[in-house]
C-alpha positions as MATLAB code, in Angstrom:
seq = 'AVADRSLKAVVSTQSTGTHFNKLTKPELCKLFEEACGLVYPTLRAVEGMWDGQDVEDEFRRRYTKEVEDAREERDSLFRKTVELQDKVVALQEKLLDLQNQQLNKVTETVQRDLRTFSAVVTQNCKTVMAPKRLQAAISKVAIPHPPVEYDRSKNLMVFGLPESETEGESAGELKDKVVELLADLDEKPLLSAKRIGLKAFGKVRPIVVTLETRTMLLGLLKKAKKLRETEKFSRVYLSRDLSPEERTERRSLYRTVSELQEENPRRRFRVKDGTIQMSPS';
ca = [
      89.206  147.557  103.103;
      88.553  144.299  101.177;
      91.782  144.803   99.246;
      93.671  145.179  102.550;
      92.199  141.984  104.011;
      93.125  140.109  100.789;
      96.613  141.335  100.973;
      96.775  140.251  104.624;
      95.608  136.767  103.871;
      98.242  136.367  101.147;
     100.973  137.590  103.560;
      99.944  135.377  106.264;
      99.631  132.439  103.843;
     103.168  132.866  102.305;
     105.125  133.820  105.330;
     103.917  131.299  107.714;
     105.687  132.772  110.592;
     108.213  134.507  108.420;
     108.278  138.338  109.234;
     107.053  140.556  106.169;
     110.306  142.573  106.508;
     112.582  139.452  106.086;
     111.291  138.732  102.652;
     113.540  139.052   99.652;
     112.821  141.270   96.665;
     111.611  138.559   94.360;
     109.484  136.998   97.099;
     107.897  140.536   97.542;
     107.273  140.589   93.716;
     105.689  137.340   93.784;
     103.565  138.141   96.735;
     102.494  141.517   95.143;
     101.443  139.729   92.102;
      99.385  137.232   94.120;
      97.725  140.168   96.117;
      96.809  141.921   92.724;
      95.370  138.599   91.508;
      92.841  138.784   94.545;
      92.305  142.393   94.519;
      91.454  142.627   90.754;
      88.434  140.292   90.954;
      87.243  142.219   94.117;
      87.312  145.504   92.115;
      85.338  144.123   89.250;
      82.847  142.883   91.634;
      82.430  146.383   93.226;
      82.355  147.991   89.702;
      79.521  145.351   88.805;
      77.647  146.424   91.817;
      77.888  149.952   90.509;
      76.653  148.902   87.033;
      73.626  147.050   88.555;
      72.831  150.352   90.185;
      72.919  152.278   87.004;
      70.618  149.685   85.386;
      67.951  150.040   88.096;
      68.227  153.871   87.704;
      67.845  153.576   84.012;
      64.998  151.290   84.324;
      63.350  153.702   86.806;
      63.817  156.570   84.493;
      62.261  154.639   81.565;
      59.252  153.353   83.438;
      58.760  156.780   84.861;
      58.793  158.281   81.168;
      56.250  155.611   80.135;
      54.119  156.400   82.987;
      54.056  160.154   82.138;
      53.384  159.135   78.469;
      50.458  156.990   79.407;
      49.114  159.761   81.445;
      49.532  162.296   78.673;
      47.714  159.941   76.214;
      44.951  159.340   78.724;
      44.521  162.966   79.220;
      44.689  163.641   75.338;
      41.858  160.814   74.830;
      39.633  162.375   77.558;
      39.938  165.865   75.990;
      39.064  164.259   72.628;
      36.101  162.529   74.280;
      34.921  165.706   75.806;
      35.298  167.511   72.341;
      33.354  164.689   70.755;
      30.538  164.846   73.283;
      30.280  168.606   72.464;
      30.232  167.920   68.913;
      27.362  165.314   69.254;
      25.467  167.872   71.499;
      25.604  170.685   68.761;
      24.603  168.128   66.161;
      21.695  167.104   68.164;
      20.668  170.799   68.760;
      20.985  171.566   64.939;
      19.009  168.314   64.070;
      16.149  169.614   66.378;
      16.414  173.185   64.767;
      16.083  171.563   61.289;
      13.259  169.214   62.520;
      11.514  172.251   63.718;
      12.036  174.400   60.644;
      10.504  171.372   58.548;
       7.682  171.126   60.599;
       6.877  174.843   60.408;
       7.315  174.540   56.528;
       5.033  171.669   56.445;
       2.570  173.513   58.574;
       2.571  176.636   56.417;
       2.271  174.409   53.509;
      -0.867  172.595   54.647;
      -2.470  175.954   55.723;
      -1.839  177.587   52.273;
      -3.175  174.506   50.470;
      -6.251  174.597   52.713;
      -6.803  178.317   52.056;
      -6.363  177.576   48.195;
      -8.753  174.664   48.372;
     -11.280  176.719   50.202;
     -10.981  179.729   47.557;
     -11.370  177.141   44.662;
     -14.455  175.437   46.299;
     -16.028  178.948   47.281;
     -15.435  180.171   43.543;
     -16.881  177.002   42.063;
     -19.948  177.244   44.166;
     -20.624  180.796   43.152;
     -20.272  179.585   39.499;
     -22.717  176.584   40.059;
     -24.932  178.746   42.160;
     -25.071  181.545   39.786;
     -28.525  183.024   39.324;
     -28.599  182.574   35.510;
     -27.833  178.787   35.920;
     -30.336  178.284   38.743;
     -32.976  179.916   36.580;
     -32.115  177.505   33.818;
     -32.247  174.448   35.906;
     -35.497  175.603   37.694;
     -37.118  176.506   34.152;
     -36.185  172.892   32.985;
     -38.376  171.505   35.782;
     -41.032  174.003   36.012;
     -41.782  174.709   32.370;
     -42.378  172.035   30.065;
     -41.422  174.104   26.960;
     -39.252  176.885   27.615;
     -39.174  179.908   25.326;
     -36.820  179.722   22.563;
     -33.563  181.631   23.046;
     -30.616  182.706   20.729;
     -28.590  179.824   19.975;
     -25.224  179.897   20.650;
     -24.436  176.200   20.568;
     -22.674  176.333   17.018;
     -21.061  179.650   17.426;
     -17.291  180.129   17.593;
     -15.746  183.363   19.006;
     -12.491  184.455   17.313;
     -10.291  186.985   19.253;
      -7.276  188.947   18.141;
      -7.814  188.399   14.222;
      -6.387  191.688   12.764;
      -8.873  194.325   11.604;
      -8.181  197.183    9.298;
      -8.180  200.621   11.165;
      -8.868  202.722    8.170;
     -10.632  200.809    5.381;
     -13.939  199.077    5.635;
     -13.981  195.397    5.963;
     -16.495  193.479    3.768;
     -18.257  190.326    4.621;
     -16.439  188.437    2.010;
     -13.023  189.692    3.161;
     -13.715  188.776    6.783;
     -14.915  185.210    5.652;
     -11.741  184.606    3.586;
      -9.624  185.655    6.812;
     -11.453  183.174    8.916;
     -11.220  180.490    6.272;
      -7.433  180.867    6.166;
      -7.370  180.925   10.049;
      -9.209  177.651   10.179;
      -7.197  176.150    7.236;
      -4.096  176.298    9.608;
      -6.116  173.758   11.963;
      -6.744  171.439    8.885;
     -10.677  172.489    8.976;
     -12.499  174.056    6.167;
     -16.090  174.110    7.337;
     -19.016  176.088    5.736;
     -19.649  179.064    7.926;
     -20.845  182.703    8.161;
     -18.854  185.324   10.070;
     -19.337  188.859   11.344;
     -17.537  191.270   13.729;
     -19.488  192.365   16.833;
     -19.428  195.453   18.716;
     -18.502  199.118   17.930;
     -15.435  199.713   15.871;
     -12.794  201.943   17.738;
      -9.175  203.047   16.847;
      -6.628  200.615   18.291;
      -9.288  198.056   19.143;
      -9.755  194.715   17.408;
     -13.245  193.438   17.428;
     -13.973  189.954   18.048;
     -15.890  187.605   15.295;
     -18.777  185.388   15.606;
     -18.536  182.314   13.283;
     -21.272  180.361   12.890;
     -20.784  176.719   11.910;
     -23.220  173.983   10.485;
     -22.907  171.666   13.650;
     -21.812  171.760   17.046;
     -19.412  168.804   16.461;
     -17.545  171.171   14.087;
     -17.064  173.655   17.002;
     -15.946  171.275   19.363;
     -13.351  169.870   16.897;
     -11.896  173.316   16.347;
     -11.724  174.033   20.101;
      -9.772  171.020   20.663;
      -7.296  172.193   17.847;
      -7.311  175.773   18.910;
      -4.004  175.528   20.990;
      -2.134  174.534   17.545;
      -2.682  178.321   16.649;
       0.193  179.263   19.114;
       2.582  177.363   16.898;
       1.965  179.313   13.779;
       3.526  182.674   12.842;
       0.566  184.461   11.476;
      -2.055  183.345   14.071;
      -0.076  182.961   17.286;
      -2.014  185.781   19.004;
      -5.372  184.572   17.786;
      -7.675  182.755   20.322;
     -10.766  180.743   19.859;
     -13.650  180.160   22.347;
     -17.341  179.038   22.384;
     -19.841  181.860   22.161;
     -20.781  182.775   25.809;
     -23.762  184.676   27.003;
     -23.147  187.857   28.954;
     -23.726  186.218   32.247;
     -21.310  183.377   31.266;
     -18.635  186.008   30.410;
     -18.927  187.601   33.593;
     -18.542  184.242   35.414;
     -15.497  183.365   33.115;
     -13.833  186.683   33.880;
     -14.390  186.097   37.696;
     -13.011  182.418   37.322;
      -9.850  183.696   35.510;
      -9.348  186.563   37.934;
      -9.475  183.779   40.691;
      -7.168  181.685   38.905;
      -4.694  184.517   38.536;
      -4.925  185.402   42.389;
      -4.231  181.629   43.071;
      -1.415  181.313   40.910;
       0.376  184.247   42.334;
      -0.208  182.964   45.701;
       0.923  179.341   44.874;
       3.492  179.615   42.083;
       4.335  175.881   42.531;
       0.933  174.765   41.659;
      -1.016  174.846   38.381;
      -4.651  176.238   38.001;
      -6.920  176.364   34.974;
     -10.778  176.882   34.233;
     -12.375  173.710   32.541;
     -15.924  173.196   32.261;
     -16.895  176.203   34.085;
     -15.037  175.271   37.240;
     -11.419  175.961   38.485;
      -9.097  172.794   38.491;
      -5.935  172.538   40.535;
      -2.946  170.268   39.700;
      -0.524  168.978   42.262;
       2.835  170.750   42.690;
];
């Protein structure tokens, strides 16, 4: 329609009253060229209109895709946020479980330590309040001059020193064995020695060694642990001479130490000065 109107305008301008059918061939050609010159820009303008529509459609498609991508990213972030929240909740629950376990462990440890301390105090009280010790304490207060008893203050007990099972052992041979034993402790005191108890097959009787002074006895007892480092006397044990009552108390103390050590393997217990001592874990 636009082209037709342009052609008519050209015809009306060129002919100016001249009938279209009366134009010559050259005039018609010139008129056609002028008409084409008007129609071509019109067609380009129309084509440009269609190009603008394509650009708008392309813009809409891109905008729609960007919006869809943004929505997908938003949904993905939301899902990740929910997952992180679930992980936080799970970690909080795990932390609470660990705290409860630690609290229970601490409670058990405290209760076990209280039982251990109670057992140590009970055993030490039994030792301190033993009839023999009470009697000795009362005697010191009530009797100005108590009767003379067997003096054990300078006696050293030797356990585990081999004894011949077939041949008799003379006093000289026994003394030589004890002297050799004490020489490994760098001590050569004057002494007398004798085995006590009845001789029996497969049993090594202990030896009572009487020293000159109690200072010698205490010095040997301090060095006694060095015997464990020797090859010949590693199984020999030294102790002071205990009365029957003291030996009973000592066995009771060591039995209690063994039980406590079994119940509390992470602690260390020992008998010292007639009482049980407990070291921290």
